[in-house]
N, C-alpha and C positions, 0 to 999 in steps of 0.2 A: 109552665114548666113543672112546678111542684105539684105532686099529685094530692088528691084529697086523702086526708088521714082519717081513718075510722077508729073511734075509741071504744073500748069495752066499757061496760058498766063500772067495773072496778077502776079503770083509768079515769073515768069521769068523777068517781067518788074521790079519788086521790087528788085530782085537779081542784075539786071543790074544797077539799081539806087544805090543800096548799094555799089556796086563795084566802081561806078563812084565817089560817095561821100567819101568813106573811103579809097579806094586804096587797100582794103583787099578782098580776095576772099571768097565768101559764098558758102557753099555746098548745102544749102537748105534754104527754107523760109516757115514758117507756119503762116497763117493768123488766128488769134484767135479772131473771132468776139465777142464771149461771154465776153472776157476780154478787148476788144478794143485794141489789141496789135498785133504786128508783131514780130515773133521770127525768128532770123537769126541764122543758124548754120554755124559758122566760121571755116575755116580750122585750123588745129592744129598749134599753135605758132603764129597765126595772130591776137590774141585778142587785143593786145596793139595798133596795127595799126588800127584795126576796131574801137576801142573806140575813138582814137584821143587824142590830148593833152587836158587834163582836160575834156574829154567827148565831145569835140566839134563836132566830126563826128556824134555821136549819137543825139545830140541836133539838128543838121542840118537835119538829116534824119527824126526825129520826127516832125519837122516843115513842112517838105515836105509831108510826108504821113499822117499827122494829127492823128497819133496813137502813143501809146507807142511802143518803139523799145526795144527788149530784145535780148541779144546775148548769145549764148552757144558755147563753144569751143568743136569741134568734137574730138572724140577718137574712134579708132576701138575697144577698150576694153569697153564693156558695163558698167563695174564697174567704170572706169575712166569717161566715158561719163555721168553717173548718178551723180558722184561727181561734175563734171564741171557744171551740170545743177543746182545743189542744194547748191553750195558754198563749194568747197573742204576744206576750213578751218574749216567748222562747222560739216562736216560729219566724224563720227568716223570710220564707216565700212559699206560696202555694201555686202550683201550676195545674191547670186542668187540661187533660188531653182527650180528644175524641179518638177512639180506637176504630179500626177498620170495620169491626162488627157493630159499630154504632153505639157501643157503651162508652161511658166516660170514666176516666181514671183521674184521681187526684194525687199529685206528688207533693208532699209536704217536706220542705227543706228546713232542717234545724241544725243548730250548732252541735258538733259531735259530742262535746262535753255535756250537753243538756239532753241528748237523745233519750237516755234512760228515764228522765223526768217526764218528757213529752209522751213516750210510749206508755209509761205507768207500770205499776207492779203487775206482773203476769199479763201485760199488754192491755190492761183495763181501758186506758185512754184511747189507744188505737182501736180497740173494739167498739168503744162508744162512738168514735168518729165514723167508723164504717157503718155502724147501725143507723146513725142519724143522717149521714150523707146520702145513704141509699134511700132512706125514708122520705127525705125532702127534695133531693135533687137528682135522684136516680144515678148517683155516682156509684159504680159497681165496685171499685177498689180504691183504697186509700193506702198509699205507700209513704212511710216516714223514712226519709233518707237524710244522711248528713254528708255533705260534700267533704272530701278528704281535707281540702285546704279552705278553711273559713278565714275570712279577713279579720285580723285582730283589731 
């Protein structure tokens, strides 16, 4: 289901740098020029190692690459992967819908009070979710919704 991901020389260099600095393995690296950030997809269970004590590895990386560094924990399950991207603590549910044209849409349900945090400043997190969901699972759209009545 997931397609083969081709990495540029720069991305390979960044992954190598990431692995040297953090000691964790990265599956992928996406350079997001629009948001001036580099997103690393970390192997499952390696998030703590990648972040480092008190975020030290991330700070070191940001100083080296002169960009914001964001991490996402990989999962073979598109629902888990989307939750990991958007903060699993804040996501209530993820639904995957096959559309008539054969494309897949993800609908992410979040608490209305937390929607701003999940979407992120200027939609950064929503954009990251769209980018990676498409890259890994051919999910063409990611909608972040908050039902009007959330159970308290």
